[in-house]
BADRENKE-904785 format. One record per residue (C-alpha): residue in one letter; x, y, z; residue number from 1. Coordinates in steps of 0.02 Angstrom, whole numbers, plus 50000, padded with zeros to 5 digits. Layout:
BEGIN
REC r     u     v     w   k
REC a     X     Y     Z NUM
...
//
This chain:
BEGIN
REC r     u     v     w   k
REC m 51838 48937 49531   1
REC n 51826 48943 49343   2
REC k 51961 49052 49261   3
REC k 51835 49139 49147   4
REC i 51727 49191 49294   5
REC v 51877 49261 49389   6
REC s 51937 49353 49234   7
REC v 51766 49433 49202   8
REC k 51748 49481 49385   9
REC q 51920 49564 49387  10
REC t 51883 49656 49225  11
REC v 51717 49721 49291  12
REC q 51798 49777 49454  13
REC s 51935 49866 49358  14
REC l 51811 49954 49245  15
REC i 51709 50011 49394  16
REC a 51864 50078 49482  17
REC v 51921 50172 49326  18
REC s 51749 50247 49298  19
REC f 51745 50313 49478  20
REC l 51918 50389 49455  21
REC i 51868 50472 49292  22
REC a 51702 50536 49358  23
REC g 51780 50599 49520  24
REC s 51924 50692 49440  25
REC a 51832 50761 49291  26
REC y 51685 50843 49381  27
REC a 51679 51028 49337  28
REC g 51540 51072 49459  29
REC d 51365 51141 49457  30
REC v 51322 51296 49358  31
REC h 51165 51401 49375  32
REC m 51103 51496 49223  33
REC d 50964 51625 49224  34
REC g 50836 51596 49090  35
REC p 50708 51710 49009  36
REC d 50540 51741 49091  37
REC k 50444 51656 48952  38
REC p 50296 51548 49004  39
REC h 50364 51392 48919  40
REC m 50526 51343 48833  41
REC s 50556 51176 48748  42
REC t 50705 51070 48794  43
REC t 50773 51103 48619  44
REC q 50772 51291 48652  45
REC v 50856 51267 48821  46
REC k 50987 51152 48744  47
REC s 51025 51283 48612  48
REC e 51049 51421 48742  49
REC v 51157 51311 48854  50
REC k 51268 51260 48708  51
REC d 51287 51443 48656  52
REC k 51360 51486 48827  53
REC n 51453 51324 48868  54
REC k 51565 51234 48745  55
REC g 51541 51046 48743  56
REC k 51415 50909 48712  57
REC v 51247 50895 48800  58
REC i 51222 50718 48864  59
REC y 51057 50734 48956  60
REC i 50924 50865 48981  61
REC e 50769 50855 49091  62
REC r 50627 50976 49128  63
REC k 50608 51013 49315  64
REC a 50471 51145 49304  65
REC t 50385 51213 49459  66
REC s 50251 51346 49477  67
REC e 50384 51478 49519  68
REC h 50508 51421 49385  69
REC p 50416 51354 49232  70
REC n 50574 51343 49127  71
REC c 50683 51250 49252  72
REC h 50790 51116 49168  73
REC t 50936 51009 49226  74
REC v 51070 50986 49093  75
REC k 51218 50866 49102  76
REC m 51358 50898 48978  77
REC v 51539 50857 48941  78
REC t 51651 51005 48909  79
REC t 51780 51010 48769  80
REC t 51913 50970 48902  81
REC g 51820 50811 48953  82
REC e 51746 50875 49116  83
REC f 51567 50838 49168  84
REC r 51460 50990 49205  85
REC y 51286 50996 49280  86
REC i 51188 51152 49236  87
REC r 51027 51207 49319  88
REC y 50945 51320 49191  89
REC a 50816 51450 49250  90
REC c 50789 51362 49417  91
REC g 50814 51516 49525  92
REC g 50984 51519 49594  93
//
C-alpha cells in the first residue's frame, strides 16, 4: 500500500478517536430553562437570555416550536471550562 494513503488513514483514525474522547469527557449535560410566556421570541432574544444565565459561547441554536411551547429552542454551547452543554429553552421541562 502507498505510504501516503496509510499515513492519511492513520491520521484520520487518530483524529476521530481524539474527538470521541474529547466529546465524551467534556459533556456537561442537558439543561432545561423556563422561558417567558410570550407568543414569539426570536433566536437572537433566546441566545441573549441563555448567555446571560450560562457563561460560554453559543455554537448552535434551533427553533423547535410546538403549539404548546411556541418559544422552544435547542441551544448547544461550550462553557468557559470547555464543556459542551445542550440547553432546551422554554420546551416544558
